[in-house]
ZADO-1210 file (C-alpha; in nm, 4 decimals, padded with zeros to 6 digits):
<atoms>
<atom x="00.0000" y="00.0000" z="00.0000" code="MET" pos="1"/>
<atom x="00.1423" y="00.3361" z="-00.0999" code="ASN" pos="2"/>
<atom x="00.1603" y="00.6485" z="00.1108" code="ASP" pos="3"/>
<atom x="-00.0673" y="00.9282" z="00.0018" code="PHE" pos="4"/>
<atom x="-00.1172" y="01.2935" z="00.0779" code="ILE" pos="5"/>
<atom x="-00.4111" y="01.5244" z="00.0190" code="THR" pos="6"/>
<atom x="-00.3001" y="01.8814" z="00.0671" code="GLN" pos="7"/>
<atom x="-00.5255" y="02.1002" z="00.2749" code="ASN" pos="8"/>
<atom x="-00.7273" y="02.3802" z="00.1237" code="THR" pos="9"/>
<atom x="-00.9115" y="02.6660" z="00.2868" code="LYS" pos="10"/>
<atom x="-01.2025" y="02.4292" z="00.3594" code="SER" pos="11"/>
<atom x="-01.0502" y="02.0792" z="00.3677" code="THR" pos="12"/>
<atom x="-00.8027" y="01.9132" z="00.6022" code="PRO" pos="13"/>
<atom x="-00.4588" y="01.7843" z="00.5229" code="TYR" pos="14"/>
<atom x="-00.4819" y="01.4049" z="00.5001" code="VAL" pos="15"/>
<atom x="-00.1795" y="01.1792" z="00.4929" code="GLU" pos="16"/>
<atom x="-00.1332" y="00.8049" z="00.5102" code="PHE" pos="17"/>
<atom x="00.2110" y="00.6864" z="00.6191" code="ILE" pos="18"/>
<atom x="00.2284" y="00.3174" z="00.5314" code="ASN" pos="19"/>
<atom x="00.5440" y="00.2480" z="00.7313" code="GLU" pos="20"/>
<atom x="00.3715" y="00.3704" z="01.0485" code="GLN" pos="21"/>
<atom x="00.0236" y="00.2380" z="00.9561" code="LYS" pos="22"/>
<atom x="-00.0973" y="00.5893" z="01.0338" code="ARG" pos="23"/>
<atom x="-00.3706" y="00.8029" z="00.8754" code="LEU" pos="24"/>
<atom x="-00.3602" y="01.1706" z="00.9735" code="ILE" pos="25"/>
<atom x="-00.6310" y="01.4373" z="00.9430" code="PHE" pos="26"/>
<atom x="-00.5263" y="01.7914" z="01.0301" code="LYS" pos="27"/>
<atom x="-00.6934" y="02.1280" z="00.9838" code="GLY" pos="28"/>
<atom x="-01.0525" y="02.2310" z="00.9250" code="GLU" pos="29"/>
<atom x="-01.3275" y="02.0449" z="00.7413" code="SER" pos="30"/>
<atom x="-01.6068" y="02.2416" z="00.5797" code="TYR" pos="31"/>
<atom x="-01.5988" y="02.1583" z="00.2082" code="PRO" pos="32"/>
<atom x="-01.8924" y="02.2492" z="-00.0101" code="GLU" pos="33"/>
<atom x="-01.9436" y="01.8811" z="-00.0872" code="ASN" pos="34"/>
<atom x="-01.8041" y="01.6839" z="00.2061" code="ALA" pos="35"/>
<atom x="-01.8968" y="01.3437" z="00.0637" code="TYR" pos="36"/>
<atom x="-01.6899" y="01.4092" z="-00.2497" code="ASN" pos="37"/>
<atom x="-01.3926" y="01.4900" z="-00.0287" code="PHE" pos="38"/>
<atom x="-01.4298" y="01.1893" z="00.2060" code="TYR" pos="39"/>
<atom x="-01.5362" y="00.9237" z="-00.0466" code="GLU" pos="40"/>
<atom x="-01.1791" y="00.8488" z="-00.1679" code="PRO" pos="41"/>
<atom x="-01.0747" y="00.8133" z="00.1968" code="ILE" pos="42"/>
<atom x="-01.3546" y="00.5588" z="00.2549" code="TYR" pos="43"/>
<atom x="-01.2352" y="00.3620" z="-00.0477" code="LYS" pos="44"/>
<atom x="-00.8756" y="00.3784" z="00.0693" code="PHE" pos="45"/>
<atom x="-00.9683" y="00.2487" z="00.4157" code="ILE" pos="46"/>
<atom x="-01.1726" y="-00.0358" z="00.2657" code="ASP" pos="47"/>
<atom x="-00.8799" y="-00.1396" z="00.0469" code="GLU" pos="48"/>
<atom x="-00.6220" y="-00.0992" z="00.3213" code="TYR" pos="49"/>
<atom x="-00.8150" y="-00.2928" z="00.5855" code="LEU" pos="50"/>
<atom x="-00.8927" y="-00.5740" z="00.3423" code="SER" pos="51"/>
<atom x="-00.5166" y="-00.6433" z="00.3290" code="ASP" pos="52"/>
<atom x="-00.3848" y="-00.5218" z="00.6656" code="PHE" pos="53"/>
<atom x="-00.4924" y="-00.5597" z="01.0273" code="ASN" pos="54"/>
<atom x="-00.3641" y="-00.2466" z="01.1985" code="GLU" pos="55"/>
<atom x="-00.4368" y="00.1235" z="01.1577" code="LEU" pos="56"/>
<atom x="-00.3799" y="00.4303" z="01.3747" code="ILE" pos="57"/>
<atom x="-00.5883" y="00.7334" z="01.2897" code="ILE" pos="58"/>
<atom x="-00.4990" y="01.0781" z="01.4163" code="GLU" pos="59"/>
<atom x="-00.7425" y="01.3665" z="01.4092" code="PHE" pos="60"/>
<atom x="-00.6500" y="01.7255" z="01.4769" code="GLN" pos="61"/>
<atom x="-00.9514" y="01.9107" z="01.3435" code="LEU" pos="62"/>
<atom x="-01.0193" y="02.2552" z="01.4834" code="SER" pos="63"/>
<atom x="-01.3486" y="02.3000" z="01.2975" code="TYR" pos="64"/>
<atom x="-01.5920" y="02.0517" z="01.1418" code="ILE" pos="65"/>
<atom x="-01.9169" y="02.1570" z="00.9752" code="ASN" pos="66"/>
<atom x="-02.2378" y="01.9539" z="00.9812" code="THR" pos="67"/>
<atom x="-02.1860" y="01.7776" z="00.6481" code="SER" pos="68"/>
<atom x="-01.8312" y="01.6828" z="00.7483" code="SER" pos="69"/>
<atom x="-01.9613" y="01.5485" z="01.0802" code="ILE" pos="70"/>
<atom x="-02.1973" y="01.3223" z="00.8850" code="LYS" pos="71"/>
<atom x="-01.9061" y="01.2015" z="00.6730" code="CYS" pos="72"/>
<atom x="-01.6926" y="01.1380" z="00.9799" code="LEU" pos="73"/>
<atom x="-01.9771" y="00.9344" z="01.1297" code="ILE" pos="74"/>
<atom x="-01.9703" y="00.7176" z="00.8152" code="ILE" pos="75"/>
<atom x="-01.5931" y="00.6876" z="00.8567" code="LEU" pos="76"/>
<atom x="-01.6202" y="00.5931" z="01.2250" code="PHE" pos="77"/>
<atom x="-01.8922" y="00.3353" z="01.1461" code="ASP" pos="78"/>
<atom x="-01.6684" y="00.1798" z="00.8808" code="LYS" pos="79"/>
<atom x="-01.3741" y="00.1716" z="01.1207" code="LEU" pos="80"/>
<atom x="-01.5873" y="00.0311" z="01.4023" code="ASN" pos="81"/>
<atom x="-01.7101" y="-00.2568" z="01.1828" code="GLU" pos="82"/>
<atom x="-01.3491" y="-00.3449" z="01.1067" code="ASN" pos="83"/>
<atom x="-01.2522" y="-00.3149" z="01.4724" code="TYR" pos="84"/>
<atom x="-01.5356" y="-00.5471" z="01.5742" code="GLN" pos="85"/>
<atom x="-01.4174" y="-00.8006" z="01.3160" code="SER" pos="86"/>
<atom x="-01.0736" y="-00.8155" z="01.4792" code="GLY" pos="87"/>
<atom x="-00.8722" y="-00.5362" z="01.3174" code="LYS" pos="88"/>
<atom x="-00.6440" y="-00.3410" z="01.5512" code="LYS" pos="89"/>
<atom x="-00.7555" y="00.0209" z="01.5175" code="ILE" pos="90"/>
<atom x="-00.6685" y="00.3102" z="01.7447" code="THR" pos="91"/>
<atom x="-00.7903" y="00.6689" z="01.7265" code="ILE" pos="92"/>
<atom x="-00.5846" y="00.9565" z="01.8608" code="ASN" pos="93"/>
<atom x="-00.7949" y="01.2709" z="01.8946" code="TRP" pos="94"/>
<atom x="-00.5857" y="01.5842" z="01.9404" code="TYR" pos="95"/>
<atom x="-00.7553" y="01.8850" z="02.0927" code="TYR" pos="96"/>
<atom x="-00.6711" y="02.2372" z="02.1947" code="ASP" pos="97"/>
<atom x="-00.7573" y="02.2997" z="02.5595" code="GLU" pos="98"/>
<atom x="-00.8550" y="02.6561" z="02.4685" code="ASP" pos="99"/>
<atom x="-01.1074" y="02.5311" z="02.2107" code="ASN" pos="100"/>
<atom x="-01.3846" y="02.3314" z="02.3784" code="GLY" pos="101"/>
<atom x="-01.5380" y="02.2477" z="02.0408" code="PHE" pos="102"/>
<atom x="-01.2776" y="01.9973" z="01.9245" code="ASP" pos="103"/>
<atom x="-01.2645" y="01.8101" z="02.2566" code="TYR" pos="104"/>
<atom x="-01.6444" y="01.7890" z="02.2836" code="ASP" pos="105"/>
<atom x="-01.6724" y="01.6720" z="01.9240" code="MET" pos="106"/>
<atom x="-01.4249" y="01.3917" z="01.9928" code="GLY" pos="107"/>
<atom x="-01.6223" y="01.2926" z="02.3028" code="GLN" pos="108"/>
<atom x="-01.9388" y="01.2704" z="02.0940" code="ASP" pos="109"/>
<atom x="-01.7695" y="01.0508" z="01.8335" code="PHE" pos="110"/>
<atom x="-01.6072" y="00.8249" z="02.0941" code="SER" pos="111"/>
<atom x="-01.9395" y="00.7421" z="02.2616" code="MET" pos="112"/>
<atom x="-02.0760" y="00.5726" z="01.9507" code="ASP" pos="113"/>
<atom x="-01.7885" y="00.3352" z="01.8777" code="ILE" pos="114"/>
<atom x="-01.5915" y="00.0576" z="02.0474" code="ASP" pos="115"/>
<atom x="-01.2500" y="00.1597" z="01.9129" code="ILE" pos="116"/>
<atom x="-00.9895" y="00.2776" z="02.1677" code="PRO" pos="117"/>
<atom x="-01.0097" y="00.6568" z="02.1575" code="PHE" pos="118"/>
<atom x="-00.7180" y="00.8518" z="02.3046" code="ASN" pos="119"/>
<atom x="-00.7595" y="01.2203" z="02.3835" code="PHE" pos="120"/>
<atom x="-00.4342" y="01.4109" z="02.3555" code="ILE" pos="121"/>
<atom x="-00.4026" y="01.7773" z="02.4412" code="SER" pos="122"/>
<atom x="-00.2051" y="01.9669" z="02.1808" code="ILE" pos="123"/>
<atom x="-00.0237" y="02.1390" z="02.4678" code="SER" pos="124"/>
<atom x="00.0998" y="01.7918" z="02.5768" code="ASP" pos="125"/>
<atom x="00.2712" y="01.7579" z="02.2381" code="GLU" pos="126"/>
<atom x="00.4655" y="02.0822" z="02.2533" code="GLU" pos="127"/>
</atoms>
């Protein structure tokens, strides 16, 4: 499986898969005009990757997510949760800014609906 990078835009996050680390990274803001068009290739990538491999770490550092992106992330989390329940080793690292209650609360909401280990990491802890 090859690494890939989707550069961020004003309304879409930076997305990178690092095969060597089995790590998928989302960073930035997500409010594209058509969120499904942005996230659909990521869904396909995850389906392909998890059909061949058993481990994936996903890191989210999203400071803003609009409603349509939230719906797309729910689809993503459902897809990941199905794989986790079938025995895949999946971990989610949710980075948040302590000064921005939105990103922490959003992660809490997502974590309640899935079985995947969900780690909350303060951005200030990383500095």
